[in-house]
C-alpha positions as CSV (number, residue, x, y, z in Angstrom):
1,M,95.4,5.8,-30.0
2,G,95.5,9.5,-31.0
3,K,92.6,11.8,-31.3
4,L,92.0,13.3,-34.8
5,F,89.3,15.9,-34.2
6,G,89.9,19.0,-32.2
7,T,87.5,21.8,-31.2
8,N,86.6,22.3,-34.8
9,G,87.4,19.6,-37.4
10,V,90.7,17.9,-38.1
11,R,93.7,20.2,-38.6
12,G,97.4,20.0,-39.0
13,V,100.5,21.4,-40.7
14,F,100.4,20.4,-44.3
15,G,103.2,18.1,-45.2
16,K,104.0,17.2,-41.6
17,D,101.1,15.8,-39.6
18,F,98.6,16.7,-42.3
19,T,100.0,14.6,-45.2
20,L,98.3,13.4,-48.4
21,E,98.5,9.9,-47.0
22,F,96.6,11.0,-43.9
23,V,94.1,12.9,-46.0
24,H,93.5,9.7,-48.1
25,D,93.1,7.5,-45.0
26,L,90.8,9.9,-43.3
27,T,88.7,10.2,-46.5
28,L,88.4,6.4,-46.6
29,S,87.0,6.6,-43.1
30,L,84.6,9.4,-44.1
31,A,83.4,7.4,-47.0
32,V,82.5,4.5,-44.7
33,Y,80.7,7.0,-42.4
34,F,78.7,8.7,-45.1
35,K,77.9,5.3,-46.8
36,K,76.5,7.0,-49.9
37,G,76.9,10.1,-52.1
38,P,76.7,12.5,-53.5
39,I,79.1,14.4,-51.3
40,L,79.7,18.2,-51.7
41,V,83.4,19.2,-51.5
42,G,84.7,22.7,-51.1
43,Y,87.8,24.5,-49.9
44,D,89.2,27.8,-48.6
45,G,92.0,29.8,-50.2
46,R,95.0,28.1,-48.6
47,D,97.8,27.1,-50.9
48,S,97.4,23.4,-50.2
49,S,93.6,23.3,-50.5
50,V,93.4,22.4,-54.2
51,I,95.8,19.5,-53.8
52,V,93.9,18.2,-50.8
53,A,90.6,18.5,-52.7
54,K,91.9,16.3,-55.5
55,V,92.9,13.6,-53.0
56,I,89.5,13.7,-51.3
57,C,87.5,13.5,-54.5
58,S,89.5,10.7,-56.0
59,T,89.4,8.7,-52.7
60,L,85.6,9.2,-52.4
61,N,85.3,7.9,-56.0
62,Y,87.6,4.9,-55.2
63,C,85.0,4.0,-52.5
64,G,82.2,4.2,-55.0
65,L,80.8,7.5,-53.9
66,D,79.9,10.3,-56.3
67,C,81.0,13.8,-55.3
68,N,80.7,17.4,-56.7
69,L,83.5,19.9,-56.3
70,G,82.4,23.4,-55.4
71,D,85.9,24.9,-55.6
72,L,86.7,28.0,-53.4
73,V,83.7,28.8,-51.1
74,P,83.2,30.0,-47.5
75,T,82.6,27.3,-45.0
76,P,79.0,28.4,-44.2
77,A,78.2,28.5,-47.9
78,L,79.2,24.9,-48.3
79,E,77.2,24.0,-45.2
80,Y,74.1,25.7,-46.4
81,A,74.4,24.3,-49.9
82,T,74.8,20.7,-48.5
83,K,71.4,21.1,-46.9
84,K,69.7,23.2,-49.5
85,L,70.9,21.3,-52.6
86,G,70.2,17.8,-51.1
87,Y,73.6,16.3,-50.6
88,S,74.3,13.3,-48.5
89,G,77.0,15.2,-46.7
90,G,79.8,17.7,-47.2
91,I,83.5,18.0,-46.7
92,M,85.0,21.5,-46.2
93,I,88.8,21.8,-46.6
94,T,89.9,24.5,-44.2
95,A,92.0,25.3,-41.2
96,S,89.8,28.4,-40.4
97,H,91.9,31.0,-38.6
98,N,95.1,28.9,-38.2
99,P,98.3,30.1,-39.8
100,P,99.0,29.5,-43.5
101,Q,101.0,26.3,-43.1
102,Y,97.9,24.6,-41.6
103,N,95.1,22.9,-43.4
104,G,92.2,20.7,-42.2
105,I,89.0,18.9,-42.9
106,K,85.5,19.6,-41.6
107,P,82.8,17.0,-42.3
108,I,79.3,18.3,-42.7
109,A,76.1,16.2,-42.1
110,K,73.3,16.2,-44.6
111,D,71.4,18.7,-42.5
112,G,74.1,21.3,-43.3
113,V,75.6,21.3,-39.8
114,E,79.0,20.0,-38.6
115,I,78.8,16.4,-37.5
116,S,78.3,15.7,-33.8
117,R,81.0,14.7,-31.3
118,E,79.5,11.2,-31.3
119,D,79.9,11.0,-35.1
120,E,83.5,12.3,-34.8
121,A,84.2,9.4,-32.4
122,K,82.7,6.9,-34.9
123,I,85.0,8.3,-37.7
124,E,88.0,8.0,-35.5
125,Q,87.1,4.4,-34.6
126,I,86.9,3.6,-38.4
127,Y,90.2,5.4,-39.0
128,F,92.2,3.5,-36.4
129,A,90.6,0.1,-37.2
130,K,91.6,0.7,-40.8
131,K,88.9,-1.7,-42.1
132,W,88.0,0.1,-45.3
133,P,86.0,-1.1,-48.2
134,K,87.8,-2.8,-51.1
135,F,87.4,-1.2,-54.5
136,S,84.4,-2.4,-56.5
137,K,83.0,0.4,-58.6
138,A,84.3,3.9,-59.1
139,G,82.2,6.9,-58.3
140,K,82.3,10.2,-60.4
141,T,83.4,13.7,-59.6
142,G,81.3,16.5,-61.0
143,T,81.1,20.2,-60.4
144,E,78.7,22.3,-58.3
145,S,78.3,25.9,-59.5
146,R,75.1,26.9,-57.5
147,I,76.7,27.3,-54.0
148,I,77.2,31.0,-53.8
149,Q,73.8,31.8,-55.4
150,A,71.9,29.4,-53.1
151,Y,73.8,30.8,-50.1
152,V,73.2,34.5,-50.8
153,S,69.6,33.9,-51.7
154,G,69.0,32.0,-48.5
155,I,70.5,34.8,-46.4
156,I,68.5,37.5,-48.2
157,S,65.3,35.6,-47.5
158,Q,65.8,35.9,-43.7
159,V,66.0,39.7,-43.5
160,N,63.9,42.7,-44.6
161,W,65.9,43.1,-47.8
162,Q,63.6,45.8,-49.3
163,K,64.1,48.0,-46.3
164,I,67.9,47.4,-46.3
165,R,68.0,48.2,-50.0
166,S,66.2,51.5,-49.4
167,K,68.8,52.7,-47.0
168,K,71.7,52.3,-49.4
169,F,74.2,51.6,-46.6
170,R,77.9,52.3,-46.9
171,V,79.7,49.1,-45.7
172,A,83.4,48.5,-45.2
173,L,84.6,44.9,-45.7
174,D,87.9,43.5,-44.6
175,L,87.9,40.2,-46.4
176,G,91.2,39.1,-44.9
177,N,92.4,37.5,-48.2
178,G,90.0,34.7,-47.4
179,A,87.0,32.8,-48.7
180,Q,84.3,35.5,-48.1
181,T,85.9,37.4,-51.0
182,V,83.6,35.3,-53.3
183,A,80.4,35.9,-51.3
184,A,80.3,38.9,-49.0
185,P,80.6,41.5,-51.8
186,V,77.9,39.7,-53.8
187,L,75.6,39.8,-50.8
188,C,76.2,43.5,-50.2
189,K,75.5,44.3,-53.9
190,A,72.3,42.3,-53.7
191,L,71.3,44.4,-50.6
192,G,72.0,47.7,-52.4
193,C,75.0,48.6,-50.3
194,R,78.0,50.6,-51.4
195,T,81.0,48.6,-50.4
196,F,84.6,49.6,-49.6
197,L,87.0,46.7,-49.7
198,I,90.4,45.8,-48.3
199,N,92.4,42.6,-48.4
200,D,90.0,41.5,-51.2
201,K,92.4,39.2,-53.1
202,V,92.3,35.6,-52.2
203,D,95.8,34.6,-50.9
204,G,96.6,31.5,-48.9
205,Q,99.4,33.3,-47.1
206,F,96.9,35.9,-45.7
207,P,99.4,38.8,-46.3
208,G,96.9,41.6,-45.4
209,R,96.5,41.0,-41.6
210,G,96.6,37.2,-41.0
211,S,93.8,34.7,-41.1
212,E,92.2,35.7,-37.8
213,P,90.7,39.1,-37.3
214,T,91.6,40.6,-33.9
215,P,91.3,44.1,-32.4
216,Q,95.1,44.4,-32.8
217,N,95.1,43.9,-36.6
218,L,92.0,45.7,-37.8
219,Q,93.4,49.3,-37.8
220,K,92.9,49.5,-41.6
221,L,89.3,48.6,-41.3
222,T,88.8,51.3,-38.6
223,S,90.4,53.8,-41.0
224,L,88.3,52.6,-43.9
225,V,85.1,53.0,-41.9
226,R,86.0,56.6,-40.8
227,K,87.3,57.7,-44.1
228,N,84.1,56.6,-46.0
229,K,81.6,57.3,-43.2
230,A,80.4,53.7,-43.3
231,A,77.5,52.6,-41.2
232,L,79.3,49.3,-40.5
233,G,82.6,47.6,-40.9
234,I,83.1,43.9,-40.8
235,A,86.1,41.6,-40.9
236,F,86.0,37.9,-41.7
237,D,88.3,35.0,-40.8
238,G,90.0,32.8,-43.3
239,D,87.0,30.5,-44.1
240,G,84.4,33.2,-43.6
241,D,82.3,31.7,-40.8
242,R,83.3,34.3,-38.2
243,S,83.1,38.0,-38.3
244,I,84.2,41.0,-36.2
245,F,82.3,44.3,-36.2
246,C,83.6,47.8,-36.5
247,D,81.0,50.4,-35.5
248,D,80.3,53.6,-37.3
249,S,82.7,55.5,-35.1
250,G,85.6,53.1,-36.0
251,K,85.6,51.2,-32.7
252,I,86.2,47.4,-33.0
253,L,83.7,45.3,-31.1
254,T,84.4,42.1,-29.3
255,G,82.6,39.0,-30.5
256,D,80.5,39.1,-27.4
257,K,79.4,42.7,-27.9
258,S,78.3,42.1,-31.5
259,A,76.5,38.9,-30.4
260,L,74.6,40.7,-27.7
261,L,73.7,43.5,-30.1
262,L,72.2,41.1,-32.6
263,S,70.6,38.9,-29.9
264,N,68.8,42.0,-28.5
265,H,67.5,42.8,-32.0
266,I,66.3,39.3,-32.8
267,L,64.8,38.5,-29.4
268,D,62.7,41.7,-29.5
269,K,61.1,40.3,-32.6
270,H,60.9,36.7,-31.4
271,P,60.3,36.5,-27.6
272,R,60.3,33.2,-25.7
273,S,63.1,31.9,-27.9
274,K,66.1,29.7,-27.1
275,V,69.7,30.9,-27.2
276,V,72.7,28.5,-27.1
277,T,76.2,29.8,-26.2
278,C,79.4,28.6,-24.7
279,L,80.6,28.8,-21.1
280,N,83.1,31.5,-22.0
281,S,80.6,34.0,-23.4
282,S,79.4,37.1,-21.6
283,S,76.8,36.6,-18.8
284,A,75.0,39.6,-20.2
285,I,73.1,37.3,-22.5
286,E,71.1,36.0,-19.6
287,T,70.0,39.5,-18.7
288,L,68.9,40.2,-22.3
289,A,67.1,36.9,-22.6
290,A,65.2,37.5,-19.4
291,K,63.6,40.6,-20.9
292,T,61.8,38.6,-23.5
293,K,61.3,35.5,-21.4
294,S,63.8,33.6,-23.5
295,T,66.1,30.8,-22.4
296,V,69.9,30.5,-22.4
297,I,71.6,27.1,-22.7
298,R,75.3,26.9,-22.1
299,T,77.7,24.4,-23.7
300,K,81.4,23.5,-23.9
301,V,83.5,25.8,-26.1
302,G,83.3,25.0,-29.8
303,S,81.0,25.7,-32.7
304,V,80.2,22.0,-32.9
305,E,78.9,22.0,-29.3
306,V,76.7,25.0,-30.0
307,S,75.4,24.0,-33.4
308,R,74.6,20.4,-32.3
309,K,72.8,21.7,-29.2
310,M,70.8,24.2,-31.4
311,V,69.4,21.6,-33.7
312,P,67.4,19.4,-31.2
313,Q,66.5,22.5,-29.1
314,K,65.3,24.3,-32.2
315,A,67.2,27.3,-30.9
316,L,66.8,30.6,-32.7
317,I,70.3,32.0,-31.8
318,G,73.7,30.5,-31.1
319,F,77.0,32.2,-30.7
320,E,80.6,32.1,-29.5
321,E,82.6,34.9,-28.0
322,N,85.1,34.8,-30.9
323,G,82.7,36.4,-33.5
324,G,80.9,33.2,-34.5
325,F,77.2,33.9,-34.7
326,M,74.5,31.4,-35.7
327,Y,70.9,32.2,-36.8
328,G,68.7,29.1,-36.6
329,K,66.2,30.2,-39.1
330,H,68.9,30.1,-41.8
331,N,71.3,27.4,-40.6
332,S,72.6,26.4,-37.2
333,V,76.2,27.2,-38.0
334,R,78.6,30.1,-37.6
335,D,78.1,32.3,-40.6
336,G,79.9,35.6,-41.4
337,C,77.6,36.7,-44.2
338,M,74.4,35.9,-42.3
339,T,75.8,37.9,-39.4
340,L,76.5,40.9,-41.8
341,A,72.9,40.7,-43.1
342,L,71.4,40.7,-39.6
343,A,73.5,43.7,-38.7
344,L,72.1,45.6,-41.7
345,D,68.6,44.4,-40.8
346,L,69.1,45.9,-37.3
347,L,70.3,49.2,-38.7
348,A,67.5,49.4,-41.3
349,S,64.7,48.6,-38.7
350,S,66.0,50.8,-36.0
351,N,66.9,53.9,-38.1
352,S,69.8,54.1,-35.8
353,T,73.6,53.5,-35.6
354,I,75.6,50.7,-34.2
355,T,77.0,53.1,-31.6
356,S,73.5,54.1,-30.5
357,E,72.3,50.5,-30.4
358,L,75.1,49.5,-28.2
359,E,73.6,51.7,-25.5
360,K,70.7,49.2,-25.3
361,I,72.8,46.3,-24.1
362,P,74.1,45.7,-20.6
363,K,77.6,47.2,-19.8
364,T,80.0,44.3,-19.7
365,Y,83.8,44.0,-19.9
366,T,85.4,41.0,-21.3
367,T,88.9,40.0,-22.4
368,K,91.0,37.0,-23.4
369,D,94.6,36.0,-23.7
370,K,96.6,32.8,-24.3
371,V,99.8,31.1,-23.2
372,S,101.9,28.5,-25.0
373,C,101.6,25.1,-23.4
374,T,100.9,21.5,-24.0
375,K,97.6,19.9,-23.0
376,E,99.4,18.2,-20.1
377,Q,100.6,21.5,-18.9
378,A,97.1,23.0,-19.2
379,N,95.7,20.2,-17.1
380,K,98.4,20.9,-14.5
381,I,97.2,24.6,-14.4
382,I,93.6,23.4,-14.0
383,S,94.6,21.0,-11.1
384,A,96.5,23.8,-9.3
385,L,93.5,26.2,-9.6
386,K,91.1,23.6,-8.3
387,K,93.1,23.4,-5.1
388,E,92.9,27.2,-4.6
389,H,89.2,27.7,-5.3
390,K,85.8,26.3,-4.2
391,N,83.4,27.9,-6.6
392,Y,84.3,26.5,-10.0
393,D,82.9,24.7,-13.1
394,T,85.0,22.0,-14.8
395,T,82.7,21.2,-17.7
396,D,85.3,22.6,-20.0
397,G,88.7,23.4,-18.5
398,I,88.0,25.4,-15.4
399,K,85.7,28.4,-14.9
400,I,86.2,30.2,-11.6
401,I,83.1,32.1,-10.6
402,A,83.1,35.1,-8.2
403,D,79.5,36.0,-9.0
404,D,77.2,36.3,-12.1
405,R,79.2,39.1,-13.6
406,N,82.8,38.3,-12.6
407,W,84.6,35.1,-13.6
408,V,87.7,33.8,-15.3
409,M,88.0,30.6,-17.4
410,I,91.1,28.7,-18.5
411,R,91.0,25.8,-21.0
412,P,93.4,24.0,-23.4
413,S,92.8,24.9,-27.0
414,G,91.5,22.1,-29.2
415,T,93.3,23.4,-32.3
416,E,96.7,24.8,-31.1
417,P,99.3,24.0,-28.4
418,I,98.1,26.8,-26.1
419,A,95.8,27.5,-23.1
420,R,93.2,30.2,-23.6
421,I,92.3,32.5,-20.7
422,Y,88.9,34.3,-20.7
423,A,87.5,36.8,-18.2
424,E,84.5,39.0,-17.5
425,A,84.1,41.7,-14.9
426,D,81.7,44.5,-13.9
427,S,84.3,47.2,-14.5
428,E,87.4,47.7,-16.6
429,S,89.7,48.0,-13.6
430,R,88.4,44.8,-12.0
431,L,88.8,43.0,-15.4
432,E,92.5,44.2,-15.7
433,Q,93.2,43.1,-12.1
434,T,91.6,39.7,-12.6
435,M,93.4,39.0,-15.9
436,S,96.7,40.1,-14.5
437,R,96.4,38.0,-11.4
438,Y,95.5,34.8,-13.3
439,L,98.1,35.3,-16.0
440,K,100.7,35.4,-13.2
441,K,99.2,32.3,-11.6
442,V,99.3,30.4,-14.9
443,K,102.9,31.4,-15.7
444,S,103.9,30.5,-12.2
445,V,102.5,27.0,-12.6
446,L,104.2,26.6,-16.0
447,G,107.5,27.8,-14.6
448,S,107.4,25.4,-11.6
């Protein structure tokens, strides 16, 4: 029995392991899981998304469920609209940051948050049992045109929009040829910003710089910020739920740095709050949380893990180190546009710059890398490292801990045939040494 769900939804190469037959059968399983409609369906800008959407809608209708198609929208917009507009559930067609040949399906519960791991297991059980309902009465497919308006209005309500508007910020947006093209500029206009755009045409091949924003492919954003003296630059991934910051000097921030920056701002206003983050995020969040008597809760890697822990804990903040930031007052999911609005709220309230605000957070040095390998090979790496070390955590892969500020973590990816390696240190030199040492260890195990 195979496993369908990875770290974040179901993904595969369109036409190979992600075929229309597979989409049909998975949708039958989702229909059994959801039980009733209406279901909200949306998709990102990948070339195969429109075809997949047609199969999903027709299959839901075959099972007697009504659905509404929202067309091309960012993932967080569909999630928020599922909750706000009263749907029984949602289905987002996306492969997030994966290369163009991939596509995927992300089921959304009626509370606007990705379904839990337990519910993923239920859907897999239905899928492999193949006990689907026989046709009795067809459902209908309609349209949903309120998604972006509801999404943008919801975000604006969570920040001091009057103060932001008064500042008339200059903002640089790298839309990455992705789904935030239809939302982020709308939000910036509503907040009175003057925007400078690159990669602002939706294209499923992501020709501008690929579907995943990384420090290595954001040089044009850096130039755009400097050229136009922007207060902030921000780059989105393919489906718009993650964002990477560029500060006013043109420096690209890690996802950890931007999350610490926003957390410091939010916790100052809301002390004694709860923060949920993954095991591979910076330890500096514990230092920041302690200042406001707030609590940090750690989870396995994955937005589903963080989101689904946030809901029962009623956590105010959630984040991943990859640029996925979650604001519980809006919706407990990664949200690129909500993150943008919070950054503008920080700048408006502090009368400062991103560069200056970074001075307020603990100095921390983080990095990550990856190696190609199968899950079996990744498990071999973990087993070898367990024999070498005593102080480690195997909740998710293996996290080898030297002390609170120095650690390295290795885990198999849930979306690609790779192992990811993360590290944090109290100095740049120690970080380089740690990463170099463990990359050698990993490659040695793979080569043996």
